[in-house]
C-alpha positions in Angstrom: 0.0 0.0 0.0 1.3 3.5 -0.9 -0.9 6.2 0.6 -1.1 9.6 -0.9 -0.6 11.1 2.6 0.7 9.3 5.7 0.3 11.0 9.1 3.2 11.0 11.5 2.9 10.7 15.3 1.1 13.6 16.9 1.1 15.5 13.6 -1.5 17.9 12.4 -2.4 17.6 8.7 -4.5 20.3 7.0 -5.6 19.6 3.4 -7.6 22.1 1.3 -8.7 20.1 -1.8 -10.2 16.8 -2.7 -8.8 13.5 -1.5 -9.1 10.4 -3.7 -7.6 6.9 -3.3 -5.8 5.3 -6.2 -7.2 3.3 -9.1 -4.7 0.5 -9.4 -4.9 -3.2 -8.8 -4.0 -2.6 -5.2 -5.4 0.9 -5.0 -3.8 3.5 -2.9 -5.3 5.1 0.2 -5.8 8.8 0.0 -4.8 9.6 3.6 -3.5 6.9 6.1 -2.9 7.3 9.8 -2.0 4.8 12.5 -1.0 7.5 15.0 -2.6 10.1 17.2 -2.6 12.6 14.3 -5.2 15.3 13.8 -6.5 15.4 10.2 -8.5 18.3 8.8 -9.7 18.2 5.2 -11.7 20.9 3.4 -12.8 19.1 0.2 -14.5 16.0 -1.0 -13.2 12.5 -0.1 -13.7 9.5 -2.4 -12.7 5.8 -2.1 -12.1 4.8 -5.7 -12.5 1.4 -7.3 -9.5 -0.8 -7.8 -9.5 -4.4 -9.1 -8.3 -7.3 -7.0 -8.0 -5.4 -3.7 -7.6 -7.8 -0.8 -7.5 -5.5 2.3 -10.2 -3.4 3.8 -8.0 -0.3 3.5 -7.4 -0.6 -0.2 -9.2 1.9 -2.4 -10.3 3.9 0.7 -10.2 7.7 0.8 -9.2 7.9 4.4 -8.0 4.9 6.5 -7.5 5.4 10.2 -6.1 2.8 12.5 -5.4 4.6 15.8 -8.4 5.0 18.0 -7.4 8.5 19.3 -6.8 10.2 16.0 -9.3 12.9 15.1 -10.5 13.5 11.5 -12.6 16.4 10.4 -14.0 16.6 6.8 -15.8 19.7 5.4 -17.0 18.2 2.2 -18.8 15.2 0.7 -17.7 11.6 1.4 -18.3 9.0 -1.4 -17.5 5.3 -1.6 -16.9 3.7 -5.0 -17.5 0.1 -6.1 -14.6 -1.3 -4.1 -13.6 1.3 -1.6 -14.8 3.1 1.5 -14.9 6.9 1.6 -13.7 6.7 5.2 -12.6 3.5 7.1 -11.7 3.6 10.8 -11.5 1.4 13.8 -12.7 3.7 16.6 -11.5 7.1 15.5 -13.9 10.1 15.9 -14.8 11.4 12.5 -16.7 14.7 11.9 -18.2 15.2 8.5 -19.9 18.4 7.3 -21.3 17.2 4.0 -23.2 14.4 2.3 -22.4 10.7 2.3 -22.9 8.5 -0.8 -22.4 4.7 -0.7 -20.7 2.9 -3.6 -22.6 1.6 -6.6 -22.2 -2.0 -5.4 -23.3 -1.2 -1.8 -19.9 -0.4 -0.3 -20.7 1.9 2.5 -19.4 5.5 2.4 -18.3 5.5 6.1 -17.2 2.4 8.1 -16.5 3.0 11.7 -17.8 3.4 15.2 -18.0 7.2 15.8 -19.4 9.4 13.1 -20.6 13.0 13.8 -22.6 14.8 11.2 -21.8 18.4 11.7 -24.6 19.9 9.5 -27.8 19.1 7.7 -26.9 16.3 5.3 -28.2 13.4 3.3 -26.9 9.8 3.2 -27.5 7.7 0.1 -27.8 4.0 0.9 -28.0 1.1 -1.4 -30.9 -1.4 -1.2 -30.4 -5.1 -2.0 -31.3 -4.4 -5.6 -28.6 -1.6 -5.5 -31.2 1.1 -6.1 -30.7 4.2 -4.0 -32.6 5.2 -0.9 -31.8 8.6 0.7 -31.9 9.5 4.4 -32.1 13.2 5.2 -31.3 14.9 8.5 -33.6 17.7 9.7 -32.9 21.0 7.9 -32.0 19.6 4.5 -33.6 21.5 1.7 -35.4 18.8 -0.3 -37.9 20.8 -2.4 -40.5 21.2 0.4 -42.2 24.6 0.5 -41.2 27.2 3.1 -43.1 27.1 6.3 -44.7 30.5 5.6 -46.2 28.9 2.4 -47.9 26.1 4.3 -51.1 26.4 6.3 -50.7 27.1 10.0 -50.3 24.0 12.1 -49.7 21.6 9.3 -46.6 19.4 10.0 -44.5 18.2 7.1 -40.9 17.6 6.0 -38.5 14.6 5.9 -39.1 13.8 9.5 -42.3 15.9 10.2 -39.9 18.5 11.6 -41.5 21.5 9.9 -44.7 23.3 10.8 -46.6 25.7 8.5 -47.2 29.3 9.6 -49.3 30.7 6.8 -52.7 31.8 8.2 -55.5 31.3 5.6 -58.8 33.0 6.5 -62.1 31.3 5.9 -64.0 32.3 2.8 -66.7 33.8 5.0 -64.2 36.4 6.3 -63.0 37.5 2.8 -64.9 40.0 0.5 -67.2 38.5 -2.0 -65.4 37.2 -5.1 -61.9 37.7 -3.8 -59.7 34.6 -4.4 -58.7 32.9 -1.1 -57.3 29.4 -0.5 -59.0 27.1 -3.2 -62.2 29.2 -3.5 -63.4 32.9 -3.3 -64.6 35.0 -0.5 -68.3 35.1 0.3 -68.5 38.0 2.8 -70.7 41.0 1.9 -72.6 43.8 3.8 -76.2 44.2 2.8 -78.4 47.2 3.4 -80.1 45.7 6.5 -76.8 44.8 8.1 -75.4 48.3 7.5 -78.5 49.9 9.0 -78.4 47.7 12.0 -74.7 48.4 12.5 -75.2 52.2 12.3 -78.3 52.1 14.6 -77.0 49.7 17.2 -73.3 50.3 17.5 -72.5 53.6 15.9 -75.4 56.1 15.8 -76.3 56.4 19.6 -72.7 56.6 20.9 -71.8 59.0 18.1 -74.8 61.3 18.9 -74.2 61.3 22.6 -70.5 62.1 22.1 -71.4 64.9 19.7 -73.9 66.5 22.0 -71.6 66.3 24.9 -68.8 68.0 22.9 -71.1 70.8 21.7 -72.5 71.6 25.2 -69.1 72.0 26.8 -66.8 73.2 24.0 -65.5 76.8 23.8 -65.1 76.5 20.1 -66.9 79.4 18.3 -68.9 77.0 16.2 -70.0 75.0 19.2 -71.0 78.3 21.0 -73.0 79.4 18.0 -74.8 76.1 17.8 -75.6 76.4 21.5 -76.9 79.9 21.2 -78.8 79.5 17.9 -82.4 80.5 18.2 -85.3 78.3 17.2 -89.0 78.9 16.6 -89.6 77.6 20.1 -87.0 79.9 21.8 -88.1 82.9 19.7 -91.7 82.3 20.7 -90.7 82.1 24.4 -88.8 85.4 24.1 -91.8 87.2 22.6 -94.2 85.8 25.2 -91.9 87.2 27.9 -92.1 90.7 26.4 -95.9 90.8 26.1 
């Protein structure tokens, strides 16, 4: 085996770029570590397919032996037909990206401690080698935004989303105005308008108006208070006679 990168004891390896294993008969490992190295990769990791490979570590993007080594990947991890994306005994591996299994069912990640650091999807293979995709909460999968879904409706890959769009009933929308999957039916007829004015508007408005006129020092209010009528004029004439 001839790895592309081999980590030394207690070393820190930072890689910005994609990591692939080799393609030969005994395909190379992209990154190999049997030490307490810390490995950080910003890029995609792929375990390519090599014919005749006889060891688990052949054709693997990252192969980790030592259980204390830490590996962090910011990118996608993909297995190919005969190679893991990441193979590890007990190393903690953090992946901020998607995982895709190989076309023959070879798993993208093989190990005991995997931490998905962001919303991601994992494409598994079924026995017929067709693909089934698992999504973590928060993955954009073509579902509408919550403010475009009716209030209280739960949906999403794991029913983790709840709609917030308030849709009024058609009876609360003006007649003929489109709403939801119909049109509004609300309208105000003459009888309803008269009842509203008489019962809830006319009396309070009149009372308030008269109170304002009787106590206001506004010239118009004073003139209205002092304006003579037929009755007041008759009373004045009767007093003079």
